[in-house]
C-alpha positions in Angstrom: -40.5 6.9 -36.2 -39.9 7.5 -39.9 -37.1 6.7 -42.3 -34.0 8.7 -42.5 -34.2 10.3 -46.0 -30.4 10.4 -46.3 -30.3 6.6 -45.7 -33.0 6.0 -48.2 -31.2 8.0 -50.9 -27.9 6.2 -50.2 -29.5 2.8 -50.2 -31.6 3.5 -53.3 -28.4 4.6 -55.2 -27.1 1.0 -54.7 -30.1 -0.3 -56.6 -29.0 1.3 -59.9 -30.4 4.0 -62.1 -33.6 2.2 -62.9 -34.7 1.8 -59.4 -33.5 5.2 -58.2 -35.4 7.0 -61.0 -38.5 4.9 -60.5 -38.5 3.7 -64.1 -40.2 0.5 -65.2 -37.8 -2.4 -65.7 -37.7 -4.1 -69.0 -39.7 -7.4 -69.4 -36.4 -9.2 -69.6 -35.4 -7.8 -66.2 -38.8 -8.9 -64.8 -38.5 -12.5 -66.1 -37.9 -15.0 -63.3 -35.1 -17.4 -64.3 -34.5 -20.8 -63.0 -33.0 -20.5 -59.5 -29.2 -20.4 -59.0 -28.6 -22.8 -56.1 -25.4 -22.4 -54.0 -24.4 -24.6 -51.1 -22.6 -22.3 -48.6 -19.9 -23.9 -46.4 -19.6 -23.0 -42.8 -17.7 -19.8 -43.5 -18.8 -16.2 -43.0 -16.6 -15.0 -45.8 -18.2 -17.5 -48.2 -21.7 -16.3 -47.1 -20.7 -12.7 -47.7 -19.2 -13.5 -51.1 -22.3 -15.5 -52.2 -24.6 -12.6 -51.2 -22.5 -10.0 -53.1 -24.3 -9.2 -56.4 -25.9 -12.7 -56.8 -28.2 -13.4 -59.8 -31.9 -12.8 -59.4 -33.6 -15.8 -57.8 -30.6 -17.2 -56.1 -31.1 -19.9 -53.4 -28.4 -20.2 -50.7 -28.3 -23.4 -48.6 -26.5 -22.8 -45.3 -24.5 -25.5 -43.6 -26.7 -27.3 -41.0 -25.7 -26.5 -37.4 -23.2 -23.8 -38.5 -22.9 -20.4 -36.8 -21.9 -17.6 -39.1 -20.3 -14.8 -37.0 -20.3 -11.2 -38.2 -17.7 -9.0 -36.7 -17.3 -5.8 -38.8 -20.5 -5.3 -40.8 -23.9 -6.7 -41.7 -24.5 -8.9 -44.8 -24.6 -7.3 -48.3 -27.8 -5.4 -49.0 -30.5 -7.5 -50.7 -31.4 -5.9 -54.0 -32.9 -8.9 -55.9 -34.9 -12.0 -55.0 -32.8 -14.1 -52.6 -33.8 -17.2 -50.7 -31.7 -18.5 -47.8 -32.4 -22.0 -46.5 -30.9 -22.0 -43.0 -31.3 -25.7 -42.1 -31.2 -24.5 -38.5 -28.0 -22.5 -38.9 -27.4 -19.3 -36.9 -26.2 -15.9 -38.1 -24.9 -13.8 -35.2 -23.4 -10.4 -34.7 -20.3 -10.8 -32.5 -20.7 -10.0 -28.8 -17.1 -8.6 -28.6 -17.0 -5.1 -27.1 -15.5 -3.5 -30.2 -18.1 -4.9 -32.6 -19.8 -2.0 -34.4 -23.5 -1.7 -34.6 -25.3 -3.0 -37.8 -28.4 -4.7 -39.1 -27.7 -8.2 -40.1 -30.0 -8.1 -43.1 -31.0 -5.1 -45.1 -33.5 -5.1 -48.0 -32.8 -1.9 -49.7 -34.6 -1.8 -53.1 -38.1 -2.1 -54.4 -36.7 -5.1 -56.3 -35.3 -6.6 -53.1 -37.1 -9.7 -52.0 -35.6 -11.6 -49.0 -36.9 -15.1 -48.2 -35.6 -16.7 -45.0 -36.4 -20.3 -44.2 -35.4 -21.8 -40.9 -32.7 -19.2 -40.4 -31.8 -18.2 -36.8 -30.6 -14.6 -36.2 -29.2 -13.3 -33.0 -27.6 -10.2 -31.4 -28.0 -7.9 -34.5 -28.3 -4.1 -34.2 -26.9 -1.9 -31.5 -27.2 1.7 -30.6 -25.5 3.0 -33.8 -28.4 2.0 -36.1 -31.9 3.3 -36.6 -34.0 0.3 -37.7 -34.2 -3.4 -37.5 -31.4 -5.2 -35.6 -31.9 -8.5 -37.4 -33.8 -7.4 -40.6 -34.3 -3.9 -41.9 -36.8 -3.8 -44.8 -36.1 -0.3 -46.0 -37.9 -1.1 -49.2 -39.0 -4.2 -51.1 -40.2 -7.2 -49.1 -39.2 -9.9 -46.7 -40.8 -13.3 -46.1 -39.7 -15.3 -43.1 -40.6 -18.9 -42.4 -39.6 -20.5 -39.1 -36.4 -19.6 -37.3 -35.6 -17.9 -34.0 -34.8 -14.2 -33.6 -33.1 -13.6 -30.3 -31.3 -10.7 -28.5 -31.6 -8.2 -31.4 -31.8 -4.5 -30.6 -32.5 -1.2 -32.4 -34.3 2.0 -31.6 -37.1 1.0 -33.9 -37.9 -2.7 -34.4 -35.5 -4.7 -32.3 -35.6 -7.7 -34.5 -37.4 -6.4 -37.7 -38.3 -3.0 -39.0 -40.6 -3.1 -42.0 -41.2 -0.2 -44.4 -42.2 -2.4 -47.3 -44.1 -5.7 -47.3 -43.5 -8.3 -44.5 -44.8 -11.9 -44.0 -43.7 -13.9 -41.0 -44.9 -17.5 -40.3 -43.8 -20.0 -37.7 -41.0 -17.8 -36.3 -40.0 -17.3 -32.6 -39.0 -13.9 -31.2 -37.5 -13.7 -27.8 -35.4 -11.3 -25.8 -35.4 -8.6 -28.5 -35.6 -4.9 -27.5 -36.3 -1.5 -28.9 -37.8 1.9 -28.1 -40.7 1.2 -30.5 -41.6 -2.4 -31.3 -39.4 -4.7 -29.2 -39.5 -7.5 -31.8 -41.3 -5.9 -34.8 -42.0 -2.4 -36.0 -44.1 -2.0 -39.2 -44.9 1.2 -41.0 -46.3 1.9 -44.4 -49.2 3.4 -46.4 -50.3 0.9 -49.0 -48.2 -2.1 -48.1 -48.9 -4.6 -45.3 -47.6 -7.1 -42.7 -48.9 -10.5 -41.8 -47.9 -12.6 -38.8 -49.0 -16.2 -38.7 -48.3 -18.9 -36.1 -45.6 -16.9 -34.5 -44.4 -16.8 -30.9 -43.3 -13.6 -29.0 -41.9 -13.9 -25.5 -39.7 -11.7 -23.3 -39.4 -8.9 -25.8 -39.2 -5.3 -24.4 -39.9 -1.7 -25.6 -38.8 1.3 -23.6 -41.7 3.2 -25.1 -44.4 1.4 -27.2 -45.2 -2.1 -28.2 -43.3 -4.7 -26.2 -43.5 -7.2 -29.0 -45.1 -5.4 -31.9 -45.7 -1.7 -32.9 -48.0 -1.5 -35.9 -48.3 1.7 -37.9 -49.4 -0.2 -41.0 -52.1 -2.6 -42.2 -51.3 -5.8 -40.2 -53.0 -9.1 -39.7 -52.0 -11.4 -36.8 -53.3 -15.0 -36.8 -52.8 -18.0 -34.5 -49.9 -16.3 -32.6 -48.8 -16.3 -29.0 -47.7 -13.3 -27.0 -46.4 -14.0 -23.6 -44.2 -12.2 -21.0 -43.6 -9.2 -23.2 -43.5 -5.7 -21.7 -43.4 -2.0 -22.6 -42.5 0.8 -20.3 -45.4 3.0 -21.5 -48.1 1.5 -23.8 -48.9 -1.8 -25.3 -47.2 -4.6 -23.4 -47.6 -7.0 -26.3 -49.0 -4.9 -29.2 -49.3 -1.2 -29.9 -51.5 -0.3 -32.8 -51.4 3.0 -34.6 -53.2 2.1 -37.8 -55.2 -0.9 -39.0 -54.9 -4.2 -37.0 -56.7 -7.5 -37.2 -56.0 -10.3 -34.7 -57.4 -13.8 -35.1 -57.2 -16.9 -32.9 -54.3 -15.6 -30.9 -53.3 -15.6 -27.2 -52.0 -12.9 -24.9 -50.8 -13.7 -21.4 -48.6 -12.2 -18.8 -47.8 -9.1 -20.8 -47.4 -5.8 -19.0 -47.3 -2.1 -19.6 -48.3 1.2 -17.9 -51.4 1.3 -20.2 -52.7 -1.6 -22.2 -51.0 -4.6 -20.7 -52.1 -6.8 -23.6 -53.0 -4.4 -26.4 -53.0 -0.6 -26.7 -55.1 0.7 -29.6 -55.2 4.3 -31.0 -56.7 3.6 -34.4 -58.8 0.6 -35.7 -58.5 -2.9 -34.3 -60.6 -6.1 -34.8 -60.0 -9.0 -32.4 -61.6 -12.3 -33.3 -61.8 -15.4 -31.0 -58.6 -14.6 -29.1 -57.7 -15.3 -25.5 -56.5 -12.2 -23.5 -55.8 -13.1 -19.9 -53.5 -12.5 -17.0 -52.0 -9.3 -18.5 -51.2 -6.3 -16.3 -51.3 -2.6 -16.7 -50.0 -0.3 -14.0 -52.6 2.5 -14.7 -55.4 0.9 -16.8 -56.5 -1.4 -19.5 -54.9 -4.7 -18.3 -56.3 -6.5 -21.3 -57.0 -3.8 -23.8 -56.7 0.0 -23.7 -58.5 1.9 -26.5 -57.4 5.5 -26.6 -60.1 6.8 -28.9 -63.2 5.0 -27.5 -65.2 1.9 -28.2 -66.0 2.5 -31.8 -62.4 1.7 -32.8 -62.3 -1.8 -31.3 -64.4 -4.7 -32.5 -64.4 -7.9 -30.3 -65.9 -11.1 -31.6 -66.0 -14.3 -29.5 -63.0 -13.3 -27.4 -62.2 -14.4 -23.9 -60.9 -11.5 -21.9 -60.5 -12.1 -18.1 -58.1 -12.2 -15.2 -56.3 -9.0 -16.3 -55.1 -6.4 -13.8 -56.4 -3.9 -12.8 -59.3 -4.3 -15.2 -60.1 -6.0 -18.5 -60.6 -3.1 -20.8 -60.6 0.7 -20.7 -62.5 2.9 -21.1 -64.6 0.8 -18.7 -67.7 -0.8 -20.1 -67.4 0.8 -23.5 -66.3 -2.2 -25.6 -69.0 -4.7 -26.4 -67.7 -8.1 -25.3 -65.4 -6.8 -22.6 -66.7 -5.6 -19.2 -65.1 -4.7 -15.9 
C-alpha cells in the first residue's frame, strides 16, 4: 500500500527541474497572481485544453448540468493551483467496454493544488491503475467542497487516494470500491487529511476500510457512515495511524472484524453514535487490535451492534458488552 517509485519519478519529471530537484522556487514563482477565470463550455475537449498548462491560480467554471465524458485518458495532471467550480456538472469516465483504466484527476507535484467545488465525479479508475479512481493526490494537495463521488474503483482508494494533504467537506461518496479504502485511502508521514460533514454510503473494500482506510493523521467531523462494508476489517473505517472522530454517526456497516471501526493504532472518538453495525467474528461497533489504551471514547453512544459492542470485551472505558 505504498507509492510506485517509478510512477512518482515519472510524475515529478512533469513538474519541471525545480520541483524534481527539490529546490526552493523564486519569490516571483511563489507570488499568487489574480485568478485567471475561464468559462468552460459543455465540451470535454475544451475542458482538457483549459487544464493543459494553465497559469497558476486558474479558476474554471464548468457548464451547469453538463456531463464531461472521458473516453481515452484522465484529465491533465494538476501541477499548479487550479480551482474548478462545477455548478453541479459531472465528469465521468466512459462505461464503454474498450475504455482504458485511468484516474480522472491526478495531482502530481508539490506545487499542485486542486480545489473542486460542487463537482460530481463518476466511474473513474479501473483495474489498470494503482491509486484513486476519481482523484489521485500523488503529491501536493486537494480540497473538495460538495459534489458526489460515485462508482469509482481502484486497488487503493476507490474514489480518492491521498499521499499529500487532503480536505473534504460536504461531499457524498457512494458505490465506490477498492481493496483498501473503498472511498478514501490516505497515507502520509507529516501531512494530514480532514473530513467534515461528509456522507459515505454503500462503499466496499475487498480487504480493509469499506469507506475509509487511514494510514495518516486524520480528523473526521460531523460525518455519516452508513451501509459500507469490508470483507475483512473495518466496515466503515480502518485506522492504521492517528485518527480523531467527532460528532459522527456509524450505522449498518459490516465487516468480519470491526463492523463500524477497526483500530490498530491510536483513535479518539468523541460524542459519536455507533449503532446497528455488524461484525461476523467480533467488534460489531469497534474492534481494537492492540488493546484498550489505544482507543479513547468520550460521550459516545455505542449500542445495538452485533455480535457485541466492542472487542476486546470490557476493555474500553465507555463501551461494554
